[in-house]
C-alpha positions in Angstrom: 117.2 93.1 121.7 113.6 92.5 123.2 112.6 89.2 121.9 109.0 89.6 123.1 108.8 92.9 121.5 110.3 91.7 118.1 107.9 88.5 118.4 104.7 90.6 119.0 105.6 93.0 116.2 105.8 90.2 113.8 102.9 88.3 114.9 100.8 91.7 114.3 102.6 92.3 110.6 101.9 88.6 109.8 98.3 89.1 110.9 97.9 92.6 109.1 99.1 91.0 105.9 96.4 88.1 106.2 93.6 90.8 106.4 95.4 92.7 103.6 95.3 89.9 101.3 91.6 90.1 101.0 91.7 93.6 100.1 91.9 93.3 96.6 89.8 90.4 96.3 86.9 92.2 98.0 87.6 95.3 96.2 87.3 93.4 92.8 84.2 92.0 93.7 82.6 95.2 94.5 83.6 96.9 91.4 82.3 93.8 89.5 79.1 94.4 91.5 78.7 97.9 90.1 80.6 100.4 92.5 82.8 102.6 90.9 86.7 102.8 92.4 85.9 106.0 94.0 83.0 104.8 95.9 84.7 101.4 97.0 87.6 103.4 98.7 85.2 106.1 99.9 82.9 103.9 101.4 85.5 101.5 103.1 87.7 104.0 104.6 84.9 105.9 106.1 83.4 103.2 107.6 86.6 101.7 109.0 87.2 105.0 110.5 83.7 105.3 112.0 84.0 101.8 113.6 87.3 102.9 115.2 85.9 105.9 116.4 82.9 104.3 117.9 84.8 101.8 119.8 87.5 104.1 121.1 84.8 106.4 122.2 82.9 103.8 124.3 86.0 101.6 125.6 89.3 103.4 125.3 88.7 107.6 125.3 92.4 107.9 126.7 93.6 107.0 123.0 92.3 110.2 121.7 95.4 112.2 123.1 98.1 113.0 120.6 100.6 115.4 120.5 100.3 118.3 118.0 103.1 117.5 115.8 102.2 113.8 116.0 98.6 114.7 114.7 100.1 116.7 112.0 102.2 113.6 111.0 99.0 111.3 110.8 97.0 113.8 108.9 100.0 114.0 106.2 100.4 110.1 106.4 96.7 109.6 105.8 96.7 112.2 102.9 99.3 110.6 101.2 97.7 107.0 101.7 94.5 108.4 100.6 95.7 109.4 97.4 97.3 106.2 97.2 94.2 104.2 97.6 92.3 106.1 95.1 95.2 105.0 92.5 94.9 101.5 94.1 91.3 101.0 93.1 91.4 102.7 89.8 94.2 100.2 88.9 92.3 97.7 90.3 89.4 98.4 87.9 91.8 97.7 85.0 94.2 94.7 86.3 93.2 91.2 87.8 93.6 91.2 91.5 96.5 89.0 91.7 98.7 90.8 89.0 97.5 94.2 90.9 98.4 92.9 94.4 101.9 91.3 93.0 102.7 94.9 91.6 101.6 96.6 94.5 104.2 94.2 96.6 107.0 96.4 95.6 106.3 98.7 98.2 109.2 97.4 100.2 111.4 99.0 97.8 109.9 102.3 98.1 110.0 102.0 101.9 113.9 101.3 101.8 114.2 104.6 99.6 112.0 106.7 101.9 113.4 105.4 105.1 117.2 106.0 103.5 116.2 109.9 103.2 115.2 109.7 107.0 118.7 108.3 107.9 117.8 105.0 108.3 120.0 102.2 106.3 118.9 98.6 105.4 121.0 95.7 106.8 122.7 93.8 104.1 119.9 91.0 104.7 117.2 93.3 104.1 118.8 94.3 100.8 119.0 90.6 100.0 115.3 90.2 100.9 114.1 93.1 99.0 116.3 92.1 95.5 114.8 88.5 96.0 111.3 90.2 96.4 111.7 92.2 93.2 113.2 89.5 91.2 110.2 87.2 92.1 107.7 90.2 90.9 109.6 90.8 87.8 109.4 87.0 87.3 105.6 86.8 88.0 104.6 89.9 85.8 106.9 88.8 82.8 104.8 85.4 82.6 101.6 86.9 82.6 99.1 84.8 80.0 97.3 88.0 79.2 98.1 91.5 78.0 98.9 94.1 80.7 97.3 97.4 81.1 100.2 99.8 81.1 97.9 102.5 82.7 96.7 100.1 85.4 100.3 99.0 86.1 101.4 103.0 86.5 98.5 103.6 88.9 99.5 100.7 90.9 103.1 101.5 91.2 102.0 105.1 92.2 99.7 103.5 95.0 102.8 101.4 96.2 105.2 104.4 96.3 102.8 106.4 98.5 101.6 103.6 100.7 105.3 103.1 101.3 105.6 106.7 102.0 102.9 107.0 104.8 104.6 103.9 106.9 108.1 105.9 107.7 105.9 108.8 108.7 103.6 107.0 111.1 106.6 105.2 112.4 108.0 108.4 113.7 104.5 109.2 115.4 104.6 105.6 116.9 107.8 106.1 118.7 105.4 108.3 121.4 102.0 107.5 120.6 99.8 104.1 120.8 98.8 102.2 117.6 95.3 102.5 117.8 95.4 106.5 118.2 97.7 106.6 115.0 95.5 104.2 113.2 92.4 106.6 114.3 93.8 109.9 113.1 95.5 108.3 109.7 92.1 106.7 108.9 89.9 109.9 109.5 92.4 111.7 107.4 92.4 109.2 104.7 88.6 109.3 104.7 88.6 113.4 104.4 90.6 112.7 101.2 89.0 109.9 99.5 85.6 111.0 100.3 86.1 114.4 99.0 87.4 112.9 95.8 84.4 110.7 95.7 81.8 113.5 95.6 83.9 115.5 93.2 84.9 113.0 90.6 82.2 110.1 90.7 79.3 110.8 93.3 77.0 107.9 92.6 76.3 104.4 93.9 74.8 101.4 91.9 71.3 100.5 91.9 69.5 99.2 95.0 70.0 95.6 93.7 73.7 95.7 94.2 75.5 93.3 96.6 77.1 95.3 99.6 78.7 92.0 101.3 82.0 93.0 99.5 81.9 96.7 100.6 81.1 95.4 104.2 84.0 92.5 104.1 86.3 95.6 102.7 85.6 97.6 105.6 86.4 94.8 107.9 89.6 93.9 106.8 90.8 97.6 106.3 89.8 98.3 110.2 91.5 94.9 111.7 94.6 95.4 108.8 95.1 99.1 110.2 95.5 98.3 113.9 97.8 95.2 113.4 99.8 97.3 110.7 100.8 100.3 113.1 101.1 97.5 115.8 103.7 95.8 113.8 105.4 99.0 112.6 105.6 100.1 116.4 107.5 97.0 117.5 109.5 96.1 114.2 109.5 99.2 112.5 108.1 100.0 109.0 110.9 98.4 106.8 110.5 94.7 108.5 106.8 95.1 108.4 106.6 96.2 105.0 108.8 93.0 103.8 106.3 90.8 106.2 103.5 92.4 104.6 104.4 90.5 101.5 102.6 87.4 102.9 99.4 89.3 101.9 100.2 87.9 98.3 99.8 84.3 99.3 96.3 85.0 100.5 95.4 87.0 97.6 96.8 84.4 95.0 94.7 81.9 97.0 91.7 84.0 97.4 91.8 85.2 93.8 91.9 81.6 92.4 89.0 80.1 94.6 86.8 83.1 94.2 87.6 85.0 91.1 88.8 82.3 88.9 92.3 83.7 88.5 95.2 81.5 88.1 99.1 81.7 87.9 101.6 80.1 85.4 104.6 77.6 86.5 106.9 80.6 86.6 104.8 82.7 88.2 104.3 80.2 91.2 108.1 80.4 91.3 108.0 84.0 92.0 105.7 83.3 94.5 108.0 80.9 96.4 110.6 83.5 96.2 108.5 85.8 97.7 107.7 83.3 100.5 111.3 82.9 101.2 111.8 86.5 101.6 109.3 86.5 104.1 110.7 83.7 106.2 114.2 85.4 106.2 112.7 87.8 108.8 113.6 85.6 111.4 117.5 86.4 111.0 116.7 90.3 111.0 117.8 92.6 113.8 115.2 94.8 115.1 115.5 98.3 114.0 116.4 101.1 116.4 115.3 104.5 116.8 116.4 106.6 113.8 119.3 109.0 114.1 118.9 112.6 114.7 117.9 114.6 111.6 116.3 113.3 108.6 113.3 114.6 106.7 111.2 113.5 109.4 112.9 114.8 112.4 110.5 117.6 113.0 107.6 114.8 114.2 108.5 114.4 117.9 106.7 114.7 121.2 106.9 117.7 123.6 109.1 117.0 126.5 106.1 117.5 128.9 102.6 116.1 128.3 99.6 118.6 129.2 98.5 117.3 132.6 95.1 118.9 132.3 93.6 116.6 129.6 91.4 114.0 131.2 91.2 111.8 128.2 94.9 112.4 127.9 97.4 109.3 128.1 97.2 107.3 131.3 99.8 104.6 132.8 
């Protein structure tokens, strides 16, 4: 096993989780400031995609190259995650940021399911960590002091399942393509979905006095978290990146308490400790290998030869 590659992937996944932990905080603040869920997701996704597009145009044009099936994979992953993002912010309108993110944290369970369909079996330690994480989330949500909005819960679980689905799709593409390239085309595809939904269902913005700082913060954490997320997936795989991503819960819980005044009960804090334990067990995980031949994503593969006449194509 390449220890350097594994450590690089672990660090990237943890950094991504740190940024993602602020997503529900800024999202909730933006909704409270008067932005609709559709406006929030459309603005943050399109602005993050535009920022990455400008940076790559200026500094790294070689990252624009991608093989055709890889591009199709990014479009599929982006569309799926875009729909999931719409459900995420509609749920966030109904739930507290900390409870919403705790429910969203069930996505490693869905990642295992989707990866299993793509002929990748989880290790015994991974199953143990997922079981611990699920038990912790159940403990946290069972002892909530308020009344849970069931529609909000359903929306967040749909968002979690769709987020999990886009990870193994992007992992297939990442075998052959750099992380910035996958991030770019996935974000552009997400933007096409969420911006269309915004203009169809809720084409309005709050008045001129609304605070745009949460939207700007949300854009920056989306941009940075996506880059590091796919770097983690490329080096340690989607399943381990998803489990490490549970670290975002710690950030969300602390930030929601300090910025939004949301708190947890004693038993919910026990659940948080269980999640942290699940994260720390990553040290004993073996690095994921390439998937076995076949599987429902086997169609995503690079051609044997890259066209040599593309000036902005891959460079060694």
